[in-house]
C-alpha positions, 0 to 999 in steps of 0.5 A: 030301254034308255037307262040314262033317261029312266034315271033322269025321269026317276030323279025328277019324280023323287024331287017332286015327291020330296015335300019336306025338302020343298017346305024346308028349302023351296029355292033349293027344291025348285033349283033341283027340279030345274036342273033335272028338267034341263037334263031331260031336255038335253038328253031328249035333244041329243037322242031325238033321232033314236027315239020311237014316235010315241016316246018323242011325243011324251017327252015333247009334251012333258008327259014324263010319267008316261015316258017312264012307263013307256020305256019300262022304267016304272 
């Protein structure tokens, strides 16, 4: 498993699902989503050579729910 990736993916889901935050502070919510998405991209770039092809596919196609399930982080 990739605990750092799982944490990033879970944080992304938490931001997305926080509708109250989105409604209260849409700019802050969007910024948090951008930050966690950039973190996922950076982690993927740094670890790409260590990832199995299926996980690389999920991450490349932004199938983040599938990526999280694939690494057992759900």
